[in-house]
C-alpha positions in Angstrom: 39.4 4.6 18.1 41.2 6.3 15.1 38.8 4.2 13.2 35.8 5.6 15.1 36.6 9.3 14.1 37.2 8.1 10.2 33.7 6.3 10.4 32.6 9.2 12.1 33.3 11.3 9.1 31.7 8.7 7.0 28.6 8.9 8.6 28.5 12.8 8.6 28.3 13.2 4.9 26.0 10.5 4.4 23.8 12.5 6.8 24.2 15.9 4.4 23.7 13.7 1.5 20.3 11.8 2.8 19.1 13.9 5.2 20.1 17.1 5.1 19.9 16.4 1.2 22.7 18.8 0.3 23.6 19.4 -3.2 26.6 17.7 -4.7 28.9 20.7 -4.6 28.3 21.4 -1.1 29.2 17.3 -0.1 32.4 17.7 -2.0 33.1 21.0 -0.1 32.6 19.5 3.3 34.8 16.4 2.0 37.4 18.7 1.3 37.3 20.6 3.8 37.6 17.5 6.7 40.1 16.0 4.8 42.2 18.7 5.1 41.4 18.7 9.0 42.2 15.0 9.1 45.6 15.2 7.3 46.4 18.1 10.0 45.5 15.9 12.8 47.1 12.8 11.5 50.4 15.0 11.3 49.9 16.3 15.0 49.1 13.1 16.6 51.4 10.6 14.4 48.0 9.1 12.7 44.3 9.9 13.5 43.4 10.3 17.1 40.3 9.2 19.1 37.6 12.0 18.6 38.3 13.0 22.8 41.9 13.6 21.8 40.9 16.7 19.5 40.7 19.4 22.0 40.1 23.4 21.1 43.8 24.1 21.4 44.6 21.2 18.6 41.8 23.1 16.4 43.2 26.4 17.2 46.6 25.1 16.0 44.8 23.7 12.6 43.5 27.6 12.2 46.9 28.9 12.0 48.1 26.5 10.0 45.5 27.3 7.1 46.2 30.8 8.2 49.9 30.3 7.5 49.1 28.3 4.4 47.6 31.3 2.6 44.4 30.4 2.4 42.2 33.4 2.0 39.8 34.8 4.4 36.6 33.8 2.6 37.6 29.9 2.0 39.3 29.6 6.0 35.8 30.7 7.1 34.2 28.0 4.7 36.5 25.2 6.3 36.0 26.6 9.9 32.1 26.3 9.4 32.4 22.6 8.0 34.6 21.7 11.0 32.2 22.9 13.8 29.3 21.3 12.3 31.1 18.1 12.1 31.5 18.5 15.9 28.5 19.8 16.4 26.8 16.8 15.0 29.4 14.7 17.1 28.0 16.4 20.1 24.7 16.6 19.0 25.0 12.7 19.1 26.8 11.8 22.2 29.9 10.4 20.1 31.9 12.9 22.1 31.3 14.4 25.7 31.9 18.5 24.7 32.3 20.2 21.5 36.4 21.3 20.7 35.1 23.4 17.6 32.2 25.7 20.0 34.3 28.6 20.4 36.3 28.4 17.3 37.2 31.7 15.3 38.7 33.0 12.2 40.0 36.1 10.8 37.1 38.5 10.3 36.9 39.0 7.0 35.3 41.8 4.9 32.0 41.4 2.8 32.3 41.9 -0.7 29.4 43.5 -2.1 28.1 41.3 -4.9 28.6 42.3 -8.6 25.7 43.3 -10.4 24.4 45.0 -14.0 22.8 48.3 -14.3 19.3 48.0 -15.5 20.0 49.5 -18.5 22.8 46.7 -19.0 20.5 43.9 -18.4 18.3 45.0 -21.0 20.7 45.0 -23.3 21.2 41.5 -22.3 18.1 40.1 -23.1 18.3 41.5 -26.1 21.4 39.5 -27.5 19.9 36.5 -28.5 18.9 35.9 -32.0 15.5 34.4 -31.9 15.6 33.6 -35.1 16.5 29.9 -34.5 15.5 27.2 -31.8 19.2 28.2 -29.7 17.8 31.7 -29.5 14.7 31.1 -28.6 16.0 28.7 -26.1 18.5 31.4 -24.6 15.9 34.3 -24.8 14.0 32.3 -22.7 16.5 31.1 -20.1 17.7 34.9 -19.6 14.3 35.9 -18.8 13.0 33.9 -16.4 16.7 33.7 -14.7 16.3 37.7 -14.3 12.5 37.8 -13.7 12.8 35.0 -10.9 16.1 35.8 -9.3 17.0 32.0 -9.2 20.3 30.4 -8.7 21.9 28.7 -12.0 21.3 24.9 -10.4 17.8 26.0 -9.7 17.1 27.5 -13.4 18.9 23.9 -15.4 16.7 22.3 -12.4 13.7 23.2 -14.3 10.9 20.7 -15.6 8.1 22.1 -18.0 5.9 20.9 -15.3 7.6 23.5 -12.8 6.1 26.2 -14.6 2.1 27.8 -14.6 2.6 30.2 -17.2 -1.1 31.4 -17.3 -0.6 32.8 -13.4 2.8 33.4 -14.0 4.7 31.0 -11.6 7.5 28.6 -11.6 8.1 26.2 -8.6 11.6 26.1 -7.6 13.9 23.7 -5.7 16.2 25.9 -4.1 19.1 24.4 -1.2 18.4 21.6 0.9 15.3 20.6 -1.5 13.0 23.7 -0.3 10.8 24.8 -2.6 9.4 28.0 -2.9 7.3 30.0 -5.8 9.3 32.6 -8.3 7.2 35.4 -10.5 7.3 35.2 -14.5 6.9 38.9 -16.2 5.1 38.9 -19.4 8.3 38.9 -21.4 9.6 36.0 -19.6 6.1 34.4 -20.2 6.5 35.4 -23.9 10.1 34.4 -24.3 9.3 30.8 -22.7 6.1 30.0 -24.9 7.4 30.9 -28.1 10.8 28.2 -26.9 8.2 25.4 -25.8 6.5 25.9 -29.1 9.7 25.5 -31.0 10.4 22.2 -28.7 6.8 21.0 -29.6 7.5 21.3 -33.1 10.8 19.4 -33.2 9.4 16.9 -30.6 11.8 17.5 -27.7 11.5 16.2 -24.6 8.9 18.0 -22.7 10.9 16.8 -19.2 13.0 19.3 -18.7 12.6 22.9 -19.7 16.2 24.0 -20.7 17.7 21.2 -23.4 21.3 21.4 -25.0 21.8 20.9 -28.8 21.7 17.0 -28.1 18.9 17.5 -26.7 19.8 16.6 -23.0 19.2 18.7 -20.1 21.1 21.7 -20.2 24.1 22.1 -17.4 25.1 24.5 -15.2 28.2 25.1 -17.2 26.4 24.9 -20.8 24.3 27.7 -19.3 27.4 29.9 -18.5 28.4 29.5 -22.1 24.9 30.9 -22.9 25.8 33.9 -21.3 29.0 34.7 -21.9 28.2 34.2 -25.9 25.1 36.7 -24.8 27.6 39.2 -23.3 29.9 38.9 -26.5 27.0 40.1 -28.6 26.1 42.9 -26.5 29.5 44.3 -26.3 30.1 43.8 -23.0 33.6 44.5 -21.7 33.5 42.6 -18.6 32.6 39.0 -17.2 29.2 38.2 -15.6 28.3 35.2 -14.5 24.7 33.8 -13.5 24.9 35.2 -10.1 25.5 38.3 -11.0 21.5 38.5 -12.5 20.5 37.2 -9.1 22.2 40.0 -7.5 20.7 42.7 -10.0 17.2 41.0 -9.6 17.7 41.7 -5.5 19.0 45.2 -6.0 16.6 46.5 -8.8 13.9 45.2 -6.8 14.9 47.1 -3.7 15.6 50.3 -5.5 12.2 50.0 -6.6 11.3 49.8 -3.4 10.4 46.5 -2.6 10.0 45.3 1.2 13.3 43.6 2.3 11.4 40.9 3.7 10.1 40.1 -0.1 13.1 40.1 -1.6 13.8 37.2 1.0 11.0 35.2 0.3 11.9 35.8 -3.7 15.6 34.5 -3.4 15.2 31.7 -1.3 17.1 33.0 1.7 16.8 31.2 5.4 18.1 34.5 6.9 17.0 37.9 6.5 20.5 39.0 7.2 22.1 37.4 3.9 19.5 39.0 1.8 20.4 42.4 3.7 23.9 42.5 2.1 21.5 44.5 -0.9 20.1 47.0 1.2 24.2 48.4 1.0 23.9 47.8 -3.0 21.3 49.7 -2.8 23.1 52.4 -0.5 26.2 52.8 -3.1 23.7 53.1 -6.2 21.7 56.2 -4.9 25.0 57.4 -3.1 26.0 57.5 -6.7 23.3 59.3 -8.1 23.2 61.8 -5.7 26.7 62.9 -6.1 25.9 63.1 -10.0 22.3 64.5 -9.3 22.8 66.9 -6.4 24.0 70.4 -6.8 26.7 70.0 -4.2 26.8 66.4 -3.8 30.4 66.0 -5.1 
């Protein structure tokens, strides 16, 4: 029976990879979280138990053990999400009678507001690349696309030239779960991509991936971060910034300028409006600061 539970874990991870088509990063997170949970079960039962032996009490003990080990609330919440998803999957397929993780709850975590750049900071960042060489043309184009579309880093580096319609200012993005959506390219982004494309064509580089590294291969997420760090230094930034911070900036600036929340949800590729609503709090924080500075009685 213990082998059945271990086989169920392998089947679940296969389901995530082949059916739900989660990203490699997400798959590793699920695998690591379940490995930790299974380690606890082996310790408690003197070996891996049968699935029917795992009770709600056992899983609550697991939650307590994770909390005692110093796991941060955000990490603990992710662990619990993985465990709940696994046992829910077992229940849906009739491998267990009742889901012991159904009522599993972790500590309530305080939701942090996302970090973002102000509009003038984004302008300075976009001007940082030096377009006199191929690297500068590429860096300008990728930063423009990143901010113009609000896409994720993985979506950006996964772009192919065929995904772009520069005439209409559109780009096809493939988000989480292989879900596709359209992103919008503003005129500066279109101009930057055209200039970079012409330079690629002149050097007869691979016309498949949109953004290439210095060896001619597809740019990676890690390389994108290095590009951003280099441009931040050139722009004179004293604090760090991730590619995701530009996504946060994109959403925050749209809402500040009156964009509809559901439109922002669609552009970000969020499955739930609730995920997008965090940006309304960011916008309110910005309005409060402006109010305090500008209103005679704001202080």
